[in-house]
N, C-alpha and C positions, 0 to 999 in steps of 0.2 A: 592353662588355657581351658575355658569351658567349652562345652560341645557346640554352642552357637558360633564361637570363634573358629573352631575347627571346620564347621560346616561352611562358613563364609570363605575361609581359605580354600577349601575344596572347590567351591563354585567359581571363585575368582581365578582359578588356575588358568582359565582361558581368556583372561582380560586382554592379553596381547592381540587377540583377534577382534577387539573392539568392545567398548562399554558405552551404553547410551541410556539416558533416563527418558522414558516416554512421557507424554502429556499427563497420563493418569498416575504417574509416580513409579511405575514399574521399572526396575533396573534390568536391562537386557545385557547379557554377558556372552561374548563370543559369537561374532557373525558366522552364519552357516550357509554360505552361498551354494555349497554342494547340495543343500536341501531345497532352498528357494531364495529368491532375491531379498526378501524381508525376514528370513528366518534367523533366529538366535538360539544358541545352544541352551543357555540357562536363563530363567526368569525368576526374579525375586519381586514380590509384590508389597505395596505399602502395608504396614502393620494395621491391625484392627484396634479401634478404641473401645472403651467400655460400652458405649451405646450399641456398637456393632455386635459385641459379645452378647448383650442382652437380647438383641434382635435374633441372633442365631439360636440362642436357647429357647426363646419364645416360639419361633417357627418350628424348631426340631422337637419341642415339648420335652426337653431334657437339658441337663447341665452339660456343658462342654467339659470333657475330662481335663483335669488340671494340667497335665503335661502338654496336651495339645493347645490348650488355651494360652499357656506360657509361650509356645512357639508362635501362635497367631498374633499375640500382642507384643512380642519382643523381637521377632525376627522377620516373619513374612506371613501374609495372608494367603497361605498355600505356597506351592512351589512347582516349578516345571524344569526338569532336568533332561538335558540332551534331547531337545525338541520332543518332549512328552514321553520319552522312554520310561520315565518315572515321574509321577506327579503326586503332590499332596493337595488336597482340596481346600477351598476357602469360600469366602462370601463374594459372589459376583455382584457388582454394583451397577452394571450397565449391560443391557441386552443389545444384541445387534451383531452385524457381520463386518463392521468397520475394523480397520487395523487396530485402533485403540481398544475397541471392545474385545478383540482377540487377545489382548495383553492383560488378561485377568485369569485367575485360577479357575479350574473346573469347579462346578458348584458342589458344595458339601451336602446340599439338599438331595441331589440325585441318588447317591448310593444309600443314604439314610432314610429317605422317604419314598421316592418313586421306584427305584430299582434295587430294593433291599433283597439280598440273596436268601434262598431258602436256608433253613437251619440257623438263622441269625437270632441270637438271644437279645433280650432287651438291653443288656449291658454291653453289647457290641456297638462301638461307634466307628463307622467307616471313615477313614481319613485320606485314602488315596489309592493308587494302583499303577498298573503297567500297561503300556500300549501294545506290547507283544501279543497278548491274548485277552486283554480286558480283566485280568486277575486283579484282586483287591487286597487292601490292607485295612485292618481294623484294630482299634485299641479296646481291650477288654477293661471296662471301667472298674471292675471288681479286683482284678489282679494287676492292672497297669501294664500287662504284657501286650506286645503288638503281634498280631497274627497275619499271616499271608494265606489267602484262600482263592479258590477258583472264582470266576466271574459270577456264577449263579448259585454257588453253594458255599456257605460260610464255614464249613468244616475246616478246621485249621490244618494246613499242610506244612507250615513252618512257623516258628515263633522266635521272638527276641524278648529278652527280659524287661526291656523298657523302650520308650520312644527314642531316647537318646542313643541307646545301643543300635537300634534299627537304622536311624538316619545316618549316623556316622559310618556304619558298616556298609550300608547300601550305596552311599555316595562313593566310597572307596571302590567297592566292587564294580559299580556301573562305570565309573571313570576308567577303570582298567580295560573296558571293552572298546574304548575309542582311542584314536591316535591324537597327536598334539594339535591337529586341526579340527578335532571333533568328528572325524569320519570313523564310522564303525569298522572295527578290524575284521570281523567275520559276520556277514549278513545272515548267515544260517544259524548262528549261535543264539540261543534264547537269552533274553535280557532279564529274565525273572530270577528270583532267588533259587528256585528249583524248577526243573522242567516238568510240566504237567502233560502227561500223555493223553 
């Protein structure tokens, strides 16, 4: 089983709570009424095509790292896990505050262009983060390792050997923090890979 199949299995663990396909093609998994009436635990977005990848590269003025490009074009245009506890960024195709507009990934342009942390090298490609404290994840395009850092400082605090290793281990770790209904087990326990003091 490849890592994308393992990932899909982990996300669909909550399908008994409901699955819905939104108008824009996003797959919503696990209704979360304990959060809000229209909240869903996990969101998988429609994959990107070649034109979208070209657009991303042009806007970012760089090539998308191979491992992340594979994810965006073969699995999902970003990801949202446990109501944004953990998110991977992608291409937002619609602006606005409607329900449909909210069912898109967080913009990959924001951490790479507008809110790039200090100490970020040119080879750091920011791919996601955590809502606990705004901390970020980036893929080092030279080593292909994924790093975890604080919101405003790209100094590595934790690393994984690959995107595949990071996504599988994080889905397993984060899932263990919630019960079978998607309710967090301990509201005071940090949901990040390590606690930043």
